[in-house]
Backbone as numpy.savetxt, mean C-alpha at the origin, in Angstrom:
# Nx Ny Nz CAx CAy CAz Cx Cy Cz
9.33 26.94 -43.78 10.57 25.56 -44.52 9.93 25.01 -44.28
10.38 24.32 -45.64 9.68 23.06 -45.47 9.49 22.14 -44.45
9.28 20.47 -44.13 9.75 19.69 -43.41 10.49 18.50 -43.76
11.43 18.61 -43.89 12.63 17.38 -44.72 12.16 16.01 -45.17
11.87 15.86 -46.13 11.89 14.71 -46.54 12.72 12.90 -46.67
12.80 12.09 -46.76 13.24 10.78 -47.09 13.15 10.97 -48.34
13.79 10.09 -48.55 13.08 9.75 -50.36 11.81 8.67 -50.37
11.52 8.18 -49.18 10.48 6.55 -49.73 9.13 7.86 -49.55
8.89 9.30 -48.62 8.29 10.19 -47.77 7.98 10.74 -46.70
9.14 9.85 -45.70 8.38 10.40 -44.40 9.10 10.39 -44.22
8.85 11.58 -42.97 9.77 12.68 -42.37 10.68 12.20 -40.68
12.54 12.77 -41.40 13.42 12.45 -41.30 13.57 11.65 -39.98
13.01 13.12 -38.75 12.85 13.53 -36.89 11.39 13.48 -37.21
10.38 12.34 -37.24 9.77 12.71 -37.01 9.47 11.09 -35.94
8.14 11.10 -35.11 8.11 10.80 -33.95 8.14 9.07 -33.80
8.92 8.37 -33.19 8.98 6.79 -33.47 8.23 6.44 -31.99
6.82 5.40 -32.11 6.88 4.36 -30.20 7.76 3.95 -29.98
7.76 3.65 -28.07 9.06 2.82 -27.77 8.25 2.25 -27.06
8.27 1.35 -26.64 7.25 0.71 -25.21 8.58 0.61 -24.38
8.45 1.50 -22.75 9.04 2.03 -21.47 8.90 1.64 -20.60
8.31 0.23 -20.35 7.43 -1.01 -19.80 8.11 -1.67 -19.21
8.43 -1.85 -17.41 9.40 -2.26 -17.70 8.64 -4.10 -17.09
9.74 -5.50 -17.51 8.78 -6.54 -16.17 9.61 -6.74 -14.69
8.89 -6.88 -14.14 9.63 -7.29 -13.01 8.62 -8.30 -12.63
8.99 -9.20 -11.58 8.64 -11.13 -10.86 7.58 -10.12 -10.54
7.19 -11.79 -10.09 6.19 -11.77 -9.34 6.39 -11.13 -7.47
7.22 -12.31 -7.13 8.30 -11.25 -5.68 8.99 -10.67 -5.58
9.33 -10.40 -6.87 10.31 -8.64 -6.61 9.13 -7.14 -6.41
7.75 -7.48 -7.02 6.75 -6.66 -6.70 5.96 -7.42 -5.08
5.34 -7.69 -5.10 5.10 -7.73 -3.87 6.56 -8.23 -2.90
7.70 -8.27 -3.12 8.12 -8.21 -1.50 8.46 -6.16 -1.70
8.61 -5.34 -3.61 8.40 -4.22 -3.07 7.52 -3.50 -2.18
6.38 -3.94 -3.10 5.13 -3.18 -1.73 4.83 -3.12 -0.95
5.58 -5.06 0.24 5.20 -5.10 1.97 6.28 -4.05 2.03
7.37 -4.06 1.44 8.77 -2.65 1.87 7.96 -1.81 2.62
7.18 -0.85 1.14 6.76 -0.05 0.97 5.84 0.17 1.96
5.47 -1.26 2.65 3.87 -0.18 3.05 4.63 -0.21 4.23
5.43 -1.51 4.87 6.00 -1.74 6.40 6.68 -0.42 6.61
7.30 0.68 5.40 7.69 2.25 6.21 6.83 2.57 6.30
5.77 2.71 5.51 4.90 4.02 5.63 3.79 3.86 6.88
3.74 1.69 7.53 3.48 2.63 8.63 3.33 3.17 9.82
4.57 4.06 9.59 4.20 5.26 11.05 3.58 6.00 9.99
3.39 6.77 9.04 2.06 7.23 9.27 1.16 6.75 8.17
0.30 5.54 9.32 -0.48 4.35 8.42 -2.23 5.41 9.93
-3.23 4.61 9.71 -4.18 5.16 10.50 -5.05 4.19 9.56
-5.68 3.76 10.96 -6.82 2.90 10.70 -8.04 3.03 10.74
-9.18 3.19 9.79 -10.22 4.19 10.18 -11.59 2.72 9.90
-12.65 3.12 10.49 -13.53 2.53 10.35 -13.82 2.79 9.31
-15.08 1.29 8.43 -15.50 1.17 6.91 -16.41 2.79 7.21
-15.95 3.47 5.88 -16.84 3.99 5.53 -17.58 4.36 4.57
-18.56 3.17 4.91 -19.79 2.68 3.64 -20.90 3.50 3.87
-21.33 3.74 5.44 -22.25 4.51 5.92 -22.44 5.63 6.93
-20.94 6.27 7.10 -20.72 7.59 7.33 -21.24 8.25 6.36
-21.55 8.86 4.93 -21.92 9.31 4.30 -22.65 9.26 3.72
-23.96 9.77 4.41 -25.48 9.74 3.33 -25.68 9.99 2.29
-25.03 10.81 1.92 -24.93 12.29 0.90 -23.96 12.32 0.54
-22.87 12.75 -0.76 -21.64 12.61 -1.54 -21.92 14.57 -0.57
-21.00 15.14 0.15 -20.19 15.60 -0.04 -19.07 15.66 1.01
-17.94 16.89 -0.19 -16.81 17.10 -0.04 -16.80 17.46 1.76
-17.22 18.87 1.62 -17.39 19.28 3.55 -17.27 18.13 4.41
-18.60 17.51 4.58 -18.35 16.67 4.93 -16.59 15.43 5.48
-16.43 15.49 4.45 -14.84 14.64 4.03 -14.47 14.86 4.36
-13.84 15.90 4.30 -13.07 17.25 4.93 -12.93 17.92 6.65
-14.70 17.07 6.82 -14.86 16.67 8.06 -13.37 15.96 8.75
-13.95 15.25 8.23 -13.57 13.51 8.45 -12.46 13.49 8.61
-11.63 13.92 7.60 -9.86 14.02 7.89 -9.46 15.01 8.28
-10.25 15.81 8.96 -10.07 16.51 10.52 -9.73 15.61 12.00
-10.82 14.94 11.77 -11.10 14.22 12.51 -10.31 13.32 12.94
-10.33 12.75 11.82 -8.56 11.76 12.19 -7.24 12.28 11.89
-7.48 13.44 12.19 -5.13 14.12 12.60 -5.24 14.00 10.86
-5.30 14.30 9.55 -4.80 14.33 8.90 -5.10 15.51 8.67
-4.46 16.03 7.62 -4.00 17.75 6.72 -5.03 17.57 5.57
-5.93 18.30 4.90 -6.50 17.70 4.14 -5.17 18.08 2.39
-3.79 19.57 3.02 -3.97 19.80 2.01 -2.40 18.72 1.77
-2.21 17.36 2.31 -1.23 17.06 2.34 -1.93 15.65 1.53
-1.23 14.45 0.44 -1.55 13.88 0.16 -1.55 12.34 0.87
-3.27 11.80 0.58 -2.89 10.79 0.91 -3.83 9.38 0.63
-4.05 9.01 0.92 -4.10 7.38 -0.48 -4.99 6.56 0.85
-6.18 6.41 0.12 -7.32 5.84 0.74 -6.59 4.07 0.23
-7.39 3.90 1.22 -6.62 1.98 0.66 -8.23 1.26 1.32
-8.72 1.57 1.01 -10.10 -0.18 0.14 -11.12 -1.39 0.19
-11.50 -1.49 0.11 -11.59 -3.71 -0.09 -12.72 -3.08 -1.55
-13.29 -2.28 -0.94 -14.24 -1.34 -2.26 -14.91 -0.18 -1.73
-14.93 1.01 -2.72 -15.10 2.54 -2.21 -16.87 2.03 -2.80
-16.89 2.19 -1.15 -18.90 3.53 -1.96 -19.06 4.60 -3.07
-20.55 4.76 -3.19 -20.18 5.54 -4.23 -19.84 7.36 -3.34
-21.23 7.52 -2.57 -20.79 8.64 -2.02 -19.43 8.92 -0.75
-19.06 8.18 -0.50 -17.75 7.84 -0.99 -16.80 8.10 -1.75
-16.45 7.98 -2.82 -15.75 8.01 -3.52 -16.58 9.66 -4.53
-17.90 9.69 -4.35 -18.14 11.57 -5.04 -18.14 12.03 -3.85
-17.23 12.24 -2.59 -17.38 13.34 -1.46 -16.13 13.45 -1.83
-15.43 12.24 -2.37 -13.99 12.83 -2.70 -12.63 12.96 -3.95
-13.66 12.81 -4.31 -13.25 12.65 -5.63 -12.56 14.83 -6.27
-13.25 15.26 -6.36 -13.41 17.54 -5.86 -11.72 17.08 -4.51
-10.83 16.26 -4.32 -9.83 16.85 -3.42 -9.15 16.72 -3.83
-8.05 17.00 -4.61 -6.90 16.95 -5.88 -5.49 16.38 -4.35
-5.04 16.25 -3.16 -4.06 15.26 -2.75 -5.11 14.75 -2.33
-6.13 13.59 -2.22 -6.44 12.56 -2.04 -6.95 11.10 -2.86
-5.83 10.06 -3.10 -6.49 9.13 -3.51 -6.93 8.43 -3.22
-7.95 7.47 -4.07 -8.90 5.81 -3.01 -8.43 5.06 -4.21
-7.41 4.37 -3.62 -7.07 2.68 -4.68 -8.18 1.49 -3.38
-8.71 0.74 -4.32 -8.10 -1.32 -4.23 -7.37 -1.65 -4.06
-7.04 -3.03 -3.00 -6.05 -3.12 -3.35 -5.56 -4.18 -4.00
-6.82 -3.53 -5.61 -6.87 -4.77 -6.55 -6.08 -3.11 -8.07
-6.20 -2.33 -7.73 -4.95 -0.89 -7.96 -3.90 -0.47 -7.14
-3.87 -1.35 -5.78 -2.91 -0.74 -5.35 -0.48 -0.96 -6.30
-0.62 0.74 -6.20 1.28 0.50 -6.72 2.01 0.82 -6.00
3.04 0.85 -6.38 4.47 1.07 -5.47 4.32 2.66 -5.32
4.22 3.10 -6.57 4.41 4.45 -7.13 3.08 4.88 -5.64
2.09 4.84 -5.44 1.21 5.78 -4.94 1.46 5.62 -3.26
2.28 4.12 -3.32 1.93 4.14 -1.77 3.47 4.95 -1.37
4.00 5.67 -2.47 5.89 6.12 -2.04 5.30 7.64 -1.86
4.51 7.91 -3.43 4.22 8.78 -3.04 3.68 9.92 -2.11
3.10 9.41 -1.37 1.69 9.78 -0.55 2.17 10.16 0.85
1.75 10.88 1.65 2.43 11.37 3.28 1.66 10.75 4.19
0.10 10.02 4.21 -0.72 9.37 4.82 -1.37 8.30 4.61
-1.03 7.34 4.78 -1.90 5.94 4.54 -3.26 5.96 5.80
-3.79 5.21 4.68 -5.51 5.50 5.62 -6.24 4.03 5.37
-6.28 2.98 6.23 -6.38 1.89 5.92 -7.81 1.43 7.14
-8.79 0.41 5.90 -9.88 -0.10 7.07 -9.82 -1.25 7.70
-10.39 -1.67 8.63 -9.48 -3.31 9.28 -10.19 -4.48 7.85
-10.84 -4.24 6.78 -11.05 -5.32 6.11 -9.80 -5.06 5.41
-8.82 -4.31 4.92 -7.82 -3.61 4.06 -6.52 -4.38 4.78
-6.72 -4.12 6.18 -5.64 -4.45 6.89 -4.84 -5.89 6.47
-6.74 -6.81 7.17 -6.90 -7.76 7.29 -5.55 -8.45 5.57
-6.64 -8.17 4.45 -6.27 -8.77 3.70 -4.40 -8.72 2.99
-4.77 -6.78 3.40 -2.50 -7.16 3.09 -1.27 -7.77 4.04
-1.99 -8.15 5.56 -1.48 -9.18 6.31 -1.19 -10.28 5.53
-2.34 -11.29 5.10 -2.90 -12.00 4.16 -1.81 -12.27 2.63
-2.39 -10.82 1.80 -1.34 -11.51 0.71 0.31 -10.70 0.99
0.98 -9.42 1.57 1.47 -9.05 1.53 2.82 -9.63 3.42
1.69 -10.18 4.02 2.89 -10.42 5.63 3.44 -11.00 5.54
4.70 -10.89 6.12 5.89 -12.48 5.79 5.38 -13.87 6.32
4.81 -14.71 6.17 4.60 -16.14 6.76 6.47 -16.71 7.12
6.52 -16.37 8.03 7.79 -16.87 8.88 7.47 -18.72 9.08
8.10 -19.91 8.28 7.66 -21.34 9.14 8.44 -21.88 10.22
9.68 -21.13 10.29 10.30 -22.05 11.81 9.55 -21.70 12.84
10.96 -22.15 14.17 10.31 -21.95 15.06 10.16 -21.00 15.62
9.13 -20.87 16.00 9.00 -19.33 17.06 10.18 -19.17 18.25
9.81 -17.65 19.03 10.70 -17.25 20.18 10.28 -17.57 21.32
9.60 -18.68 21.42 9.03 -18.85 22.67 9.06 -20.66 22.66
9.13 -21.14 21.47 9.10 -22.65 21.16 11.00 -23.09 21.50
12.53 -22.03 20.37 13.22 -22.02 21.22 14.17 -21.68 23.01
13.30 -20.96 23.55 13.36 -20.30 24.35 12.86 -22.23 25.77
12.02 -22.57 25.47 11.90 -23.32 25.91 13.30 -25.04 25.37
13.06 -24.67 24.29 14.21 -25.84 23.95 15.61 -25.62 25.01
15.36 -24.19 24.87 17.08 -23.92 25.45 16.72 -24.85 27.27
15.67 -23.72 27.92 16.28 -25.23 29.01 15.38 -25.64 29.52
15.33 -26.98 28.70 15.34 -27.87 28.30 16.94 -28.83 27.88
17.41 -28.13 27.38 19.32 -28.68 26.93 20.51 -27.81 28.73
19.65 -27.16 29.52 19.91 -26.51 30.05 19.82 -27.82 31.80
18.14 -28.25 31.76 17.68 -28.61 32.42 18.51 -30.57 31.86
19.04 -31.11 31.27 19.56 -32.28 30.61 21.23 -32.11 30.79
21.90 -30.90 31.10 22.99 -31.05 31.37 23.39 -30.53 32.50
22.52 -30.18 33.99 22.67 -30.34 34.86 21.95 -31.79 35.10
21.49 -32.11 35.29 21.33 -33.58 35.51 21.77 -34.67 34.49
22.91 -34.58 33.40 23.90 -35.44 34.00 25.92 -34.84 34.04
24.97 -33.40 34.64 26.59 -32.46 35.24 26.95 -33.14 37.01
25.29 -34.57 37.02 24.74 -34.25 38.66 24.77 -35.66 39.59
25.46 -36.63 38.06 25.36 -38.28 38.36 26.20 -38.60 38.83
């Protein structure tokens, strides 16, 4: 059977390219990622820098390191490193359940899709600076001091 053609010669039900991208504001994206990171905090571990731990790229050594950290190689894990050393990248790329990301390539889907999140101290500092909540108001200690001063002023007024 021949494909039906239009009078102009084109295919009637041919593929039509579509753009499925969704626009999201920067503040909304930052809020979504920070919320996802805080919800993943219970399954997050912080490990030392991995740069000098692997002299040769061996997947077996990387799996042993995962087990030492209490991670199951069969569960989905995401490593978030400031920079991924070559030996670490080569050692981990044969593990199908593992994702190696940098903060530049961080996205919401990968955070929500992983069972375990592994960070380095440098990455924790970067994430706190980028996605941490900055509170510009008074701290609890300052509020307590003001309450105590107010109570002392009331007592002084009542004693006169």
